[in-house]
C-alpha positions, 0 to 999 in steps of 0.5 A: 131303100132310098138313094140320094146323090151327094155332090162329087161323092157318088151315091149312098143308100139309106133307110127310108122314113126317119122322122122327129120333133125338133126344138129350134135352138139359138145355137145348136150346142144342144143335146138330141131330144129323144133321138135314137143312138148314134152309129158306132164310131160316129160323133159331131165334129166342130159343129153340133147337130139339131136337137132330136136327130141321131147320127146314122152314118159317117166317114172320117178321113185324115186327108182327102179333098172335097169341092164345096159349092161344086158347079157354081161360081163359088166352087172351092176345092179344099184338101185336109181332114174331111168328115161326112155326117148324116143325121136323121130323125126317128121314124115316129116324129114329124119331119122338119122342113128343109128351110127350118133346118137351113135357117137353124144352121144359118143363124147358128153359124152366123152367131158363131162368127162364120162367113157365108160362102154360098147358099141356095134352097138345098145347100148352105156353105160357110167358112171360119178361121179359128185357132189358126185352122181354116174350117169349112162346112156344107149343109145339105138339107133333104126332103123329109127327115134328114140332112148331111154335113160335110166338114173340113179342116184345111191342111197339108198331108202329113209326110210319113216314113213309107219305105223299108229302108227308111223305117230301118234307118229310123229304128236303128237311130231312134228305136221307133218310127211313127207311121200314118196307117189309116183305118175305117172310122171307129174300127180296126180295119186297115184301109186299102190306101194304107196297104203299101205301108203294110207291104213295106213293114213286111219287106222290112221284116223279110230283109231283117230276119233277126228284127223283132217289133212291138206294133203300138197304136195311139189315138188323139183325145176325141172320145173316152180314154177307155174306148181309145185304148181299146181301139188303139190296141185292136188296130195294133193287133190288126197290123200284126195279123196282116203281117203274120198272115203273110208269113211273118213269125208271130214270135217276132211281133207283139201288139199294144195300145196306148190310146190317148196317153202318149201324145206327140203333139197338141190335141188342141189343133187338127194338125196335132190330133192328126200326128197323135193318130198313129201306129208306131214300130218299136224295135225289140231285137 
């Protein structure tokens, strides 16, 4: 196993030796050639990969911060949607040089209208404003056969109802309330930072013993409709399980997943997609 330090983010342990042949692309909107399968739940995010590379590791947060070009006079801390993707070549392929990887992205981003912010032998950072969104990308080219992309869309945190009293007021007024419960990427595992919201749902049910709820999951339109529906249902069931596991009667709760079928905002923007990725409580009694 080999470990590489990611700036400002600690360390990640990765399998050693990943290699492959790459075709140089004028623009990187080209499918991987003979690449291994991507890790479950991982996908490209507004900047495509080089041919011959698979996406081996990823992380996707609706709201976080990252310092691009940290430690230099060009350092900029950005808050908003944060995606980390790690790409590598298959074990049996000839590795590309760091310079080849960096030049591919440098030329491709320039052709797409991106603006250079910072570059050195290992790192390339560029910025673009498109469709009203401020986008950032940081490429870190590694020795051997892999590279990282740190991708961001600048934005503000979506304020959501978080207290039991506010939830009850919204349920009494509208019959439903949307909550920003975060899950692991591509999974139905509730993240620790969303536990306070689950605690408030529990308090809501404990203080209102006659209340019955349908827990309903929703996604944006990234991915296939079938996979989105299955994921949204699994996430709704995860919330139900978290509540019944703490003493709420199962007869008071039901779970449903609607995937991308019921958007509340425009999936054409990151802000809209963030609103569509939600869990709703629907009053049933």
